[in-house]
N, C-alpha and C positions, 0 to 999 in steps of 0.2 A: 369287338370280337366276341362271338358267341360259341362256347365251347360245345354245345350240342349240334352246332351245324354239321351237316354230313358231308361237306365238300371233301374232294379226294385230298387235298392238303391237310384238312383237319384230321381226317380218318388215318392218315400216314402217321401223324404226330402224336396218336393217342395209344396208350397202353392201359391195362387194368392191373391194379394192385389191390388185392383184398376186396374186390367188388367196386372199387373207385376207379373211374377213368380219369387218368393222369394225363394233362395236356401241357407240353413243354412249349412256352412262348419265349424264346431266349432273349431276343433283342428289343422287345416292345415296338415292333414294326407297326403296330396298329394304334398308335396313340393319336387321338384326334387333335388333342392340344398341342402335342409335340410336332405333328406333321407340318403344321403352318410355319414352323421355324427351320425345318430341315433344310439344308443346302441343296442346291440344284443338283441333279446327277452329273451334269457337264462340269460343275466345279469339284464335285467329289471325286470324278474320275481322272483328275489331275494329279493324283498322287503317284502316277508311274509315267515315265517318259522313255525315250530311245536315246541310248549313247552308243556311237559307234555300231549301229545296227542291233544292239542288244536292249531289251526292256531292262529298266532300271527303277527301283523305287525312288521317287523324288523326295518323298517324306512319308510318314505313317499313313496308312490309309484311312485311319480314324482322326488323322491330324486336324483336317479343317473342321470337323464336328467339334473337336475339343477347343481349338483356339478361338472359334466363334461362339462358344458357351452353350452348345446344344446339350440336351439332357441325355448323357450317355452313361452315367452311373446310376445304379440302383438308388443310392441315397437321394438322388434328384427328385424322385418322382413322389408326387402326392394324388390324393384321390381324384382331384380335379383333372389331372393329367391322364387318368385311365379311362378308356372308352367303356361306358356301361356302368361305371361305379357311381354311386352317390357322390355328389360333390362336397359334402360335408365331411372333413377330415377329423378323425379322432386321434387322441394322442395317449401313449402309455408311458409310465415311470415306474422304474424299478426300486424299491427299497432294499438296501443291502446292510448286511450285519458287518460292523468293523470290530467286532469282538469275538474271539474263537476261543476264549476261555472262561466263560460264564454262561449260565443258563439263559436262553432267551426267553423273556416274559411277555412279549407282545409290545403294541404301541397304540397310541390314540391320535386320532386326526381332529379332535373337538376343537382344537384352537385355530383350525383353518377357517377363514371366512367362507360364507355360503357360495361366494362366486369363485372359489378355488377348491371346492370339495369335488372328489371324484364320484362318479356315478356308480362305480363299481371297484371294490378292492378284492383281488384275488389272493387267497392265502393257501397254505398247505392244507388247510381244512377242507377248502373247496376241491382241491386235487384228490385228497383221499376219499371224500364223499363222492366224487364223480369218477373214481378209479382211473385217474389219468397219471400215466406213467412216462418217464423219460425213456427214450431208446436205450437199449442195454449198454451200448457204447459208453454213454456218459454216466452210468451208475444210477444212484437214486437221490432222495432228498432234493428234488428240484426247487422246491420252496422250504425254507427252515420252519419247522413247526414249533409252536410254543411248548416249552418244557424240555427242549432239546439244545444242545451246544452246536454252534456252527461248525461245520466240517472244515472251513477254511475262512479266511478273512475276504469279505467281499460276497459271502453266500447270500443268494437272494432270498428275502424275507416275504415281499409282497409286490404285486403288481397293480398299480392304480391306473384307472382308466378314466380319461376325461373327454367330453364331447367337443371342446373347443381349445384352440391354442391359448387364448388369454387365461382360461382356467388352469390349463397345464402348466403354463409358464409362472403363474404366480404361485401355484402349490409347489412347484419344483424350486423356486427360490427360496421358499420357506423351509422345505424339507432337506434338501440335498445335503447340507453341511450341519444339520441340527444333531449335536452329539447326544443329546438327551432324548431324542424322539424314541429310540428303541429301549426297552426296559430290560434289564438284565439282573439275574439273581446271583445264586451261590456260585463260587468258583469251582471248575471241574478240570480234570486232565484234558490235555488237547486230544480231539478225536483221532487226529492223524497217528497219535502214539499207539492206538490200539489196532492199526492196520498192519498187515503183512506187506513186505515189500511188494511194489508193483511188478518187478522183474528182476532177475539175477542171470547174468550170462558169464561163461567162462571160456575163453580161447586159448587152449593150450596147443602148442606146436613144437615138435622137434623134427629137424630135417633129417633125411635118410643118409645112407652111406655116400651116395652120389650127390650129396649136397641140395642145391636149391630146387632141384627137379623132381624130388620124391620126399616122402615123409615117413618118418618112423611112427609119428602120431599126429593128427590134426583133426579138426572137426569134419572137414570134407572126407578125409580118409577113413575115419572112425566114427563120426557121428558127434551130436552134442549131448551132454548131460547137464542135469540141474540139481540144485541143492534142495535139502529139507529146510524147513523154517522152524527155528526155535526162539522164542522170546522176541519175535518180530524180526529176527535177524537170520540171514542164510547161513546154513551149515553144509560144508562140503565133506560128507562123510563117506567112509569106505576104507577098505584095506588096500593100500597101494600094491598092485600086482601087475607087472609087465605083461602077463599073459591072462589076465582077468576080463572083467566086463569092460564096457566102455568107459565107465567112471572109474574103475580100479586103475585101468591103464592111465587115464588122464592124471589121476592122483600120484600114480608113480612117477610119470614124467615130469609133472610139477615139482615134486620133491628132488628129482634129479637136476632140474634147473637150478633150484635153490642151492643144493650141495655144490655144484660146479661153480656157481658165482662166488660162494663163500670161500672155496678152496682157491680159485684164480685170484681172488682178491687178496687172501692171505699170502700167497706166493709171489704177490706183486705182479702177475702177468697181466691181469685185466684191471683197467681203470674203471671203478665202478661209482656212479653218480646216483644218489638218492636224493629226490626232492618232493615237496608237496606244493601242487599248484591249484589256485582256486579262480574260478571264473563267477562273474556275477549274474544277476537277474537282469534281463534286457527286455525293454518293450519294443515291439516291431515298429511302432510309431509311424504307421502309414497315414497318409494325408486324409484318407476318407475312413472315419470310424465306422463300425458296423451299423447297419440299419435293416429295417424290415418293415413292410407295409402289408397288411392283409384285410380282407373283406369276406364274410360269408353271406352270399346271396341265397336266402332261404327260398326265393321264388323259383330259382332254376337248380337249387341245391348244389351250388358250386362254391368251393372254397378258393378264393383268389389270393395269390400271395407274390410279392416282389421281394427277392431275396439278395443278399450280397455274400455268396458263398463260393469257395473254390472247388465244392463237391456237390454241385446241384443234383446229380443222379442219386446220391445218397440221401439228400434232404428229401426228395420226393418219396423214396420208400419209407423213411423213418417217419415223416409227417403223415403219411397215410395211416401207419399203425398207431400213432398217436391220436388221430382223429377217430379211429375205429374203436378206441377206448375212452372216448370223450362223451360229453353231453349231445355231441353231434353224431353219435354213432347211428348208423342207418339213415342219416339225414343228408350225407355228402354223396353225391353222385359223381361229381368232377372235382379234380384238384389241378388248378391252373397254377403253373410255377413260371413266373417270369425271371430270367436270369441276365440281367444287364451286365455291363461292366461292373466290376467290384472296386475299382480303384486298387490302391496298394494292397497286396495280399502277404507276401513274404511267409507263406505257410500259416499265418495266424488266422486266416479265414478258411482254412481246410478243417473241416469237422469241428468247427467251433460250436459251442453249445448255444450260442446267441439266438439263432434263428428259432429255435424251439420254444424260447420265452415268447417271441413274436407269435408262434402258432397258438399258444395258450391264450395271449391276450386277445387274439382274433376270434377264438372259440367263444369267449365271454363277452365280447364287444357288441354293441347294438348297431355298429355301422363300421366303415373302414378305419382301421387302427394303425397308427404309426409308432414303431419303437425304434429310437435312434440314439445311440450313445453320443454324448458330448465326449470332449476330450478327457475330463475327469472319470467319466463312467468307462471309458475305454481303457484307461490306465488300471482302473480298479477290477474289471472284469474280464479284460481281453487276454488271450493266450500269450505266454511269455516264452523267452528263451531259457532253457534249463540251466540253473547253475551246477557246476561240477566241482567236486574236490578229488583230486587226482594224486595218490601217492605212488610215485612211479620210480623205477630203478633201470639205469642203463649201463651195460657193461661193455667195454670196448677193449680189444687186444691191443696192448701198448706197442707191440712191434709191428702188427700188420695195419692197425687202425680198423680193423674189421669189427662191426658190432657183433658180439657174441650172444647177448640175451637182453630182452626187454621185459619187465614185469610191471604191472601196474595195478592198483586197487582203486577204482573209480566208484565214488558215491554221487548220485544224481539226485537232485531234489524235483520231485514231479508235481508239486503243489497239491492241490485239494482234490482234483478229479484226474482219473488215470490218463485219458486222451491217448495220445500216441507215445506216451512216456516209454513203454517197453521197447518199442521199435528205435526211438531216439537213443535209448541207452545201448542197445546192440549196435547201432551204426557208429555212436561213438567209440565203443570198443575196437570194432573193426577198422576204424580210421586211424588209430594211434600211430602205427608205423608209418603212415605218410608215404614218402617216396623211397624209404629205406628198407634193404632186406634185412630181416632178422632171422637167424637160424633157430633160435630158441625164443618162445614168448610164453607167457602165462598171464593173460589179462582178464581181470575179473571186474565186472561192472554191475553195480546194484542200484536200483531206483527205489526211492521211498516217497511215501505220501508226507505232505507237510501241510501247515496251515497257510502257506503261501498261495497266491492265485494260481490257477491251473497253468501248466506249462505244456506246450504242444510242438507242433512241427515247424517252428520258426527257422527261417533260412540258415543254413549251416547245420542243422539236425544232429547236434552233438560232435561233429567232426571239427567244427571251428574250436571247441573247447580242448578235444584231445590232441589234435594235430598241433595246435600252438604250444602245448606242453611238451610235444616231442621235439618240435624245433627249438625251443628254449633249452632243452637238454643237450641238443647237438651243439648249440652255441657254447653252453657251459663247459661241456666236456672237452670241447676243442680247446677252450682256454685253459683248462687244466692240463691238458696234454701239450700245450704250447705248440699247436699246429694251426695252419690256416684252416678255417671253417669249410672252405671249399674243397681243400684237400681231404678233409675228413668226409665231407659229402661224397666226393668222388670215389672214395673207397668203399662206400656203403650203398651208392644209388642202386636201386632195383632195376634189373635188366628184364627185357622181354623174356618171357618163359619161366621166370622165377615165380615162386609161390608166395602168397600172402599169408598173414597171420592165421588165416582159416585153412590154409593149404590150397587154395584155388589160384589158378592162373589167371591173372588179369588179362582181359580181351585186348588184342591188337597190339600195336608197337608201342612200347614206353619211350617217350622221347625226353626223359628227365635229364639225362646227361647232356644232351643238346641244349636244353634250356639252362642248365647250370653254366655250361661253358659260355653262353651269350651273356648271361649276367656277370660272370667273372670278368670278362672283358669290358664291361661298362666303365666309361671314364669316372664315374663317381665312386666306383669301388676301387679302380686302380689308383686314383689320385686322393683317396680319403686322408691319408696322413698329412700330405702337403695342403689340402684343402682345410683340413682342421686347424692347422697351424695359422694359416692365412686368415680364416674367418674369425678365430677367436682374437687375433691381433687387431682386426678391424673392428670387432664388436666386443668391447670390453663387458663383462658380466654375462656374456652369452657362451654357452658350451655347445660345441658342434659334435654330431655323431652320424655314423652310417650303419644301417642295419640291413639285413637280407632275410628273407623268409620264403619258403616254397612249401607247397602242399599239392595233394592230389585228392580231389573229392569224387566220391562215387555218385552216380546219377541213376535214378531208377528205383524200384522197390523189390525186384524180384518176383513181382506178380502184376506186371505192366499189361495193360489190354486196351491199346488205342483202336479206335474206329474212325474210319472216313467215309464220306460219300460224296464222289465227284459227278456231276451232271453236266452234259453238253447240250446246251439248247440248239434249236434248229438255226438260229441266227448267229451262232458261234460263241455265245456268252457261256462262260465257265462258272459254275457254282460248285463251292466246296463246303461241306457241312461237317463239322467236327463237334466232339464233346468237350473240348477245352474252352475254358474261359479266358477273357482278356483281363490280366491284372497288372499291366503296365510294362510287361515284358515285350509286348510287339508280336504275340503269337499270331494275331489275325493278319498282320502284314507278312510275316515270314511264311505262313502256310499259304498265302496267296502266291508268293513266289516260288515255293517248292513245286507246285504242279506244273510250272513252266518248263522244268527239266524234261517232261514227256509232251506237253502240250504246246510248247513254243510261246505261250502266253501266260500272263498272271490270271488268276482266278478273278472274275470281275465282281464276285460276291463271296464273302466268307462268312458262314452263319456259325456262330459260337454256341457253346453251351446247349447243343443239341443233346437230348436224352432219349426221347421216345421214338424217334424215327428209327433206331436200331432194332426195334421189335420186327422189322422185316427180316431179319436173319434168325429169328425164333430161337435165340440162345438161352440156355438155361445153365445157372450156376448152382451147384450142390454142396461143395466142400470148402473147408477153409484151404486156400491154396498153399499156404505155407507149412501145414502140418498133414497134408494128404499123404497117404502111402501110395507106392508105386502100383500095387495091386488094385487099389481102388481107382487110381487114375486111368490104368489100362482098361479097367471095367467100363468107366465112365466114357472114356474117350471113343468107344465103339459107337456111341450115340452121336450122329453127326450135327446134333444141335447142342451138345454139351461144350462147355468151356470152363476152365479153371477160374476165370474172371470175366464178367460181363463188361465192366466199365471201370474207369480210374479217375481219380481226382486230379485236378490241375496243380501238381505239386512235384517235388523231387526232380526239378529240372527235366521235365519228361517231354516237353514239346519238341524240341529241336531234333532229338534222336527217335524217340518212340513214335511220337505223332507224325513226324515227317515220314517215317517207315511206310506206314500205311496210306498215307495221302499219295506218296510217291507210286506205290504199287498200283492203287485204284487209277490214278492218272495214266500210268504206262499201260494198263489193260485197255483203256479208252483209245490211246494212241494205237497200239498194236491191233486190236480188233474193231476199230473204229475208223480212226482217221487215215491210217496208213491203207486199209484196203479201199477206202474211199477215193484216196489220191491215186492209187494205182489204177482204179477204174477210170478216172478222169484222164489220166496220162495216157492209158491204153486207147481210150476213146477219141481224144482230140489230138494227140501229139506223137502217134506212132502207127505204122502200117501193122496193125495188130493182126489182121486175118493172115498175114504173110509172114510173121516172125514174132518172136517173144521179146518183151522189155528187159527180161531178166531182173525185173523188180519183184524179187521173192523174199527178201530179207529186210524187215522193217528197220534193222539197225542201220540200213544204208541211208535212211531219212536224215535230213538235217534241216533244223530250224533256223532261218535267216531273216532278220527284221519281222519276226512274228508269221513268217511264211514257210511252208514245207517245200522243201526240194529234195531231189535224189538223183545222183548220176547224170547231172546235166539238164534234167527235166525242169520245165517252168515252175517257178514258186507259186504255190497256192495258198491263199489267205484261209484262215481258220474258218470264217463264215461259209466260204464256198465248200470246204470240206465237210463241214458239220451238216450242211444241207444235204450233201449226197450221202453221208453216213446215215442220216434219219431216213432219206429216201430208199436207201439199201436194207433197212432194217437192221442195221449193224449195232454194235454195242455202243451206246451213247451215255449210260449211266452205270456206275460201278459203287457198290457198297461192300466195304470190307472190315474184317476184325481180325486182330492179331493178338497173340499172347507171347509174353517174353519172361522167361525165368532165366536170366543171364545167358539165354540163347532163344532164338525164334523158333516158334512152333512151325511146322511144315505139313503141307498136305497136297494132294493131287486134286485138280478140279477140271472138269471138262467144260471148255470154252468154245462153243459153236464147232464141236467135233474134235477139238484139239485138247489133248490132255496136257496139263501144265502143272509143274511143281512150284508152289507159291508159299512164301513165308507168311501164311494166313491160316486161320483155322475156320473162317466163315466168309462166304463170298455171295453176293447176290447182284444180278445184272438187270439193266433196262435196256430195251432195244428201240431203234427208231420205228416209227409208225408204219414206214414202207410207202412205196409209190407204185402204182400199177406198172409203170415202165419198167420196173426192175423185178425180174424173177428172182427165185432162190439162187444165191451165188454157188459157184462149183466148189467152194471150200467149206462147205457146211452141210450138215446132215438136216438141218432145221430150215423150213420154209419161213417166210416173214410172217405169215399167218400164224404158224405154229409157234413162232417165238413170242408173238403178242399174247397168244393164249397162255403161254408159260409164266407170264408175269402176275402170279396169283397172291403172292406174299407183299401186301401192302404196295402194290405196283411194281414189284420187282420179281425176277426169276431167281429163286433160291436154289442154289447149286449144292447138291449133296458132295461133300468132301469125301476122299478115298485115301487110303494109306495114310492116316493121321499120325503125325509123329510129335508129341510134345517133349520138351526137355525133361529129363528124369527128375523125379521128386527129389533125389538126393542132392540136386544142385541147390536146393534150399539152404543146405549146410555151407555153401560157398558164401553166403550172406551177400557179398558184393563182388562184382567183377568188372563193371564198367567204370572207368575213371577218367576225369579231365584234370590236367595239371595247370597250375598257375604259380608263378614266382613274383616278388615285388622287392624292389630296391629302394630304400628311402634315405634321404638325408634331413636331419632335424637340427634344431637349435633350441637349448633349454635355457630359460632365463633363471639365472642364480637367485634374482630377487623374489619372484613369485612363483616359480616352478613350471610356469607355462611352456608347454612344447609347442614349438612352431615347425610345420611341415615345410621344409625348403623345396624339396622335389621328390618325385616319385617316378618309377619306371616299372610297368607291369608287363610281364611275358606271359602269354595264354596260349595253350594249344586247344582250339576249338573244333578241330577237324575241318570238315567242309562248312564254310562259312555261308550261311544262306543270305543274310543282310548284314553287311560290314557294320553300318551305322548302328544297328540294333546291338551288335556285340560290343562295339565301343560304349555305348551307353550302359551296358551291363558292367563293363569294367570300371567306368566312372562312378556309377551308382555302388558298386561293390566296394570300391576303394573308400567311399564315404561311409559305408556302414562299418568297414573294418576299423577305419580311424575312430568312429564312434564307440565301438566295443573297447578298443585299446586305451583310449584317452579320456573319454567324456561320459559315456552312458553307462548308467547302473543304477539299479533300485536297491534299496536296503531290504534284507528280509524281514518277514513278520510285521510287527505292529507299526514299525516305521516305514513300511514300505507301501507299495501301490495298493495293496488290500484296504488301506485305511480311507481311501477315496479322496484324498487331498492332493494327489499328484497330478501335475500338468507341466506344460512346457516352461513355465516359470520356475520350476524346480529341476526339471529332467533336461540336461544339456545334451542336445543333440549337435552333430558337427555342422558348422556353418561354413559358408564359402571361404572365410579367412582361415578356416582350419584345415582345408583339404588342398591347398595349392593348386587352385584352379587352373593357373596360367603355367605351371610347371609340371603337369602330369604328361608322361610320355608312356607309350605302350607298343608292344611288338606282338603282332598275332603271328604265330608260326605258320609258314605256308603248308598247305595240305600235301600229303605224300603223293596222291594220285587224284584224278578227277571223279573217283567213285569213293573217296573216303567218306565214312559216315560223318553226320554232324554230332558233336558232343553236347551234353548238358552241362553249360558252364555258369548258370545264373547264381549258383551258390558258391562255386570255388573262388570267384573273383574277389570275394571279400576276406578270405581267410589268410592268405600269406602276409598281408600288411600288418596283422596283429603282432605276429612274432617279429617281424622286421622292425616295427616300432619299439618293441620291448629292447631288442638288441641295440638299436640306435641310441635309445635313451641310456642304456648302459655304457656304450661307448662314449657317450658325452658326460656322464656323471659318475661312472664306476659303481653305480648301484643297480642291482638286479631286483626286478620285481617279480613276484610270484602270486600276486593277488590283483586281479583286475577290477576297475580300470586304473590306470596311472594318471590320476587326476593331478591337477596343478598343486593342490594342497598336499597330497601325499608325496609327490615329487619334491616339493620344497622342504617338507619335513625329513624326508630321506637323505637330502643333500646337506642338511644342517649338521 
């Protein structure tokens, strides 16, 4: 692959950032060494089949490549696999500080044998001399300088470069666990103690006189306000005033909530439960630790990279800015970014700092350089799930069983770098109410820096922590009130149209009550008392318990911006290009299926991690979409090239709903403006007395796909290859590129497509037309001739359509914070061993509302994987904080217990996926919610077995045994 090649494909895929041409090469298609092993196209095409006349995926479309051991993961590639790279692979190793309380004073490598010495040692002094800075998102102090104290445990000190694997391996074996290698001096305070909070949020809401459908006060109704900071702590200052500013009104209503709780508790009207809940640090434990490979080719002035990131579009821009301030400034004309499959992600490879250490290594390397974490290094330096401390209070009216108030003070440990901690903190706060309606709430969530490793956007994103605490309060207060927990839930379940803790109405129908009814009727729940008696009689020394949990997880970010390009070749082959990457969720397979709704056939090829092709839409982004004013948004929206967000990371469970939205629209435009008129043309020409009458084929919605062929009103079915050739010959729409924006509602605009104005939920659209055939003149339904259409495709091979009547969701919808939800419930039965405290999962049943299911087997896989992750969080997984934890560099799977097959009840897992309400239901983002309710269910099941409540996770066998003693 030669990035300076001027072929049309290369040109389309290039963009320029800061004078550097960026080339996105997502799936490593041109690997000479890998090509020899790639499976045949005929074998690879067998992933889909026909069942009862409908196309069905037989297995994942990447399945054969994976089971036959092809190189699909970024971690798999070496220099010898990369066409045009030197064959000699170099290796990098990072030294990290496991001390954050003493001044770092340097190190010596004199004891290394000559055969193990690095050819280059990169330190903070090199970065300072060469003025290399981290992207602002990550803060500063990329490498710890001598004379300073580490910001956090695992802080990188130096990067060592080796020109061969033997040298690297020998040095690493001598250095990695050498506790005396780094020298430290005097003791100092922790750096984190001098930092202000990363973020502090407060959600105050009081319902209005008409109850759940209006507010006296809420963030959406009144706006958000923030604290001042004194002595590194937030202070919510102001004079409470019901008619004052947003903060004064907020403090007034917060005070009223406290007074009402105290009064009703004193009068014994409300049952008030106050508890503190703690969750632990979790490692994502993806099977493929992070990796990077890079090489600077001085001859062509090209910087090549192979990354494993959920956000390659952000890496491209940030990497360019790093290069522009490095010793290579002015020497790099091209940046090539390969984004293969990353393996497991779970959010931990979204905006990880890791790839930027790879960039630095490649800047100073003399050839290709590979930086790849082993499992010890991934534990020490990888992003973690935030630990929460939640001091919460729940008030329930004793007579009606209605929740009256919910308050909580959450403390979130963000670790050594800020990363996504502010966002995780806000989402954790908004999620606390779960499926329950609360007429009054005051939820405060504050995130702090600490000397723990960085915490980021790991699956659950704060909701796992806060919703588990809420569900535990429901269990315990039901016990105190001596009512069935399902009865308490039924009295408080949130109904469609009611408002959440931010004052926003969740989108769509809420089916929580339906899910509760199904779970309550499950035989495991109905027969729990009898089963407990029988089981314990048959199994002396074992205690039996049943537990239930339910949760509803938001999906999306409030600034979601999917793009898709669908192209129909003349032979009928369908290509779909998207910005998402594959991280195990099956995005490539599901998106291939999505386009079949409109095109009757699966995409033959799905290209992932595309970044630069979207430049054909010429979009610009200028402001932070979360804080933009309405005036500024209105001003910028007048520019047809402006969008609030150009691209988004592969995170927040966004492929099923957000990515599918624009993939479907693009495919539908090809159907309505390409395949349908082509079909009508053929039917008119061959199968009707057209000169003497009309076929009445005026509405494209009359078309039906059967066995991959298009028919309508009894006309002969036409295969897609026949239709595609006619569409190309007629110069119709055969390629569509679209961009959409969602802030808890879709942006909309008018677009002129071949003379027809259409309102679409897009904010950018570009089209490609067939090249035409002399046999076909301009059709009667368009104002553009075939020649004119070809001439219009000036934007990287696309005709860029100017939008009209642009309508973006209001800026104030940011205060809604979340409105899209997916619910999930889990029922478990467990047995607890009195002797050793071990909890055995006897069975589980999961209920999930996924909306429109794209590929059932992929959803089932998410249910199974989510259940395992939840079990790990509840019973097994956890890292101690600070010096005993992952930051010390000694953690691996020999110490960190992940759930194994025997822990997850493999043969006793059941699930129910709720049927969709209609055939045009949207698909919900469910990849995170499936892991959440099992945690609370297990906590309650263990309580029912042992009469011990746990408020601090995980419930390890050791802790359970001690609690039962």
